[in-house]
C-alpha positions in Angstrom: -7.6 8.3 35.5 -3.9 8.3 36.2 -1.8 5.2 36.9 1.6 5.2 38.4 4.1 3.1 36.4 7.7 3.0 37.7 8.8 6.6 38.1 6.1 8.3 36.1 2.3 8.7 35.9 0.4 7.6 32.8 -2.9 9.2 31.9 -5.8 7.1 30.6 -9.0 8.6 29.4 -12.5 7.2 29.0 -14.9 9.6 27.2 -18.2 9.4 25.3 -19.8 11.5 22.6 -23.4 12.7 22.5 -24.5 9.4 20.9 -23.0 7.4 23.8 -20.0 6.0 21.8 -17.1 5.3 24.1 -13.5 6.5 23.4 -10.6 5.1 25.4 -7.2 6.7 25.3 -4.2 4.8 26.7 -0.6 5.8 26.9 1.7 2.9 26.1 0.2 0.0 24.3 -2.9 -2.2 24.0 -2.4 -5.9 23.9 -5.2 -8.4 23.0 -5.0 -12.1 23.0 -7.3 -13.4 20.3 -9.3 -11.3 17.8 -9.5 -7.5 18.1 -12.7 -6.6 16.2 -13.9 -3.2 15.1 -15.8 -1.5 12.3 -12.8 0.8 11.4 -9.2 1.2 12.3 -7.3 4.5 12.0 -3.6 4.4 12.7 -1.7 7.7 12.8 1.8 6.4 12.5 3.5 3.2 11.4 1.9 -0.2 11.5 3.9 -3.3 12.0 2.0 -6.6 11.3 3.7 -9.9 12.1 2.0 -12.6 10.2 -0.3 -12.6 7.2 -2.5 -9.7 6.2 -5.8 -10.4 4.4 -7.8 -7.6 2.9 -11.3 -8.2 1.7 -14.0 -5.9 0.5 -17.4 -6.3 -1.1 -17.2 -3.4 -3.5 -15.1 -0.4 -4.6 -11.4 -0.1 -4.0 -10.2 -2.7 -1.5 -6.8 -1.1 -0.9 -5.8 2.5 -1.5 -2.3 3.8 -1.1 -2.0 7.6 -0.6 1.1 9.6 0.1 0.7 13.3 0.6 4.3 14.6 0.0 5.6 12.4 -2.9 4.5 9.6 -5.2 2.9 6.6 -3.5 4.9 3.4 -3.8 4.6 -0.3 -2.9 7.7 -2.4 -2.3 7.3 -6.2 -2.6 10.3 -7.8 -1.0 11.7 -11.0 -2.6 15.0 -12.8 -2.2 18.1 -10.6 -1.6 18.2 -7.8 -4.1 15.1 -9.2 -5.9 12.5 -6.6 -4.7 10.0 -5.0 -6.9 8.8 -1.4 -6.4 5.6 -0.1 -7.9 5.3 3.7 -8.1 2.7 6.2 -9.3 4.2 9.5 -10.6 1.9 11.8 -12.5 0.2 9.7 -15.2 2.9 6.9 -15.0 2.7 3.6 -13.2 6.2 2.2 -13.0 7.5 -1.2 -12.0 11.2 -1.0 -11.0 13.9 -3.2 -9.5 14.7 -3.1 -5.8 16.6 0.2 -6.2 13.4 2.0 -7.2 15.1 3.6 -10.1 15.8 0.9 -12.8 12.6 0.6 -14.8 11.2 -2.8 -15.8 7.8 -1.7 -17.1 6.1 1.7 -17.4 2.3 2.1 -18.1 1.1 5.5 -19.2 -2.4 6.4 -18.0 -3.1 9.1 -20.6 -1.6 7.5 -23.8 -2.3 3.9 -22.8 1.3 3.0 -23.8 3.3 0.3 -22.2 7.1 0.6 -22.2 9.2 -2.5 -21.5 12.9 -2.2 -20.5 13.7 -5.8 -21.6 12.5 -8.4 -24.0 8.9 -9.4 -24.4 8.4 -13.1 -24.3 5.1 -15.0 -24.6 4.9 -18.8 -24.3 7.5 -21.5 -23.5 11.2 -21.6 -24.2 13.7 -18.8 -23.9 13.3 -15.5 -25.7 15.2 -15.3 -29.0 14.5 -11.7 -29.9 13.3 -8.4 -28.5 9.7 -9.7 -29.1 9.3 -13.5 -29.1 6.0 -15.3 -29.2 5.9 -19.1 -29.0 2.5 -20.6 -29.9 1.4 -24.2 -30.2 2.1 -24.4 -33.9 5.0 -22.0 -34.4 6.7 -18.8 -33.3 7.2 -15.2 -34.3 10.0 -12.9 -33.2 11.5 -9.5 -33.9 15.3 -9.1 -33.6 17.3 -6.0 -32.7 17.3 -4.7 -36.3 13.5 -4.9 -36.6 13.4 -7.9 -38.8 10.5 -10.3 -38.3 11.0 -14.1 -38.3 8.3 -16.7 -38.6 8.5 -20.5 -38.0 5.7 -23.0 -38.4 6.1 -26.2 -36.4 5.4 -28.4 -39.4 8.6 -27.0 -41.0 10.8 -26.5 -37.9 14.1 -26.5 -39.9 13.3 -23.4 -41.9 12.4 -19.9 -40.7 10.8 -17.2 -42.9 11.7 -13.5 -42.5 10.7 -10.1 -43.6 12.8 -7.0 -43.0 13.8 -3.6 -44.6 17.3 -3.3 -46.0 19.6 -0.3 -45.6 18.8 0.8 -49.2 15.1 1.0 -48.4 14.1 -2.2 -50.2 12.1 -4.9 -48.5 13.7 -8.4 -48.1 11.5 -11.5 -47.8 13.0 -14.9 -47.6 13.7 -18.1 -45.9 16.6 -19.1 -43.6 17.6 -22.7 -43.7 
């Protein structure tokens, strides 16, 4: 049927398939007050959701991102200039800063390698090396030269180390 709106006609269609399923085609928009319920939703275009989005599923993949022309990506917006972008490119899953180019973490599907752009810190306190692990009874860290340092909480004033020297020898000791 056709409806006259302002200076133009809008065409609306109601059709059914051989099983009796109804299809309704509207020009313009559909507005619902309350819940709009269906068994599937196919949007050919952009979707703008104001409010929270909850996705649930009983099995399989609950959310799949697919992009046919380039790599799929997901942007998580934070405070100003604090966004994260997650991108799949070939075998790599990359977490980048808001520019989408400055890598933070890259995971390689094929080699199972993880590459970190910054320091790796586990536990409490601030990182004191490229790799820094704080445990309940001590800590372990690796500095920029590849030296390893160990500290036991029962002897907090001393730190033991092991590192290779420029002459190829191995140095083991204690820092007071």
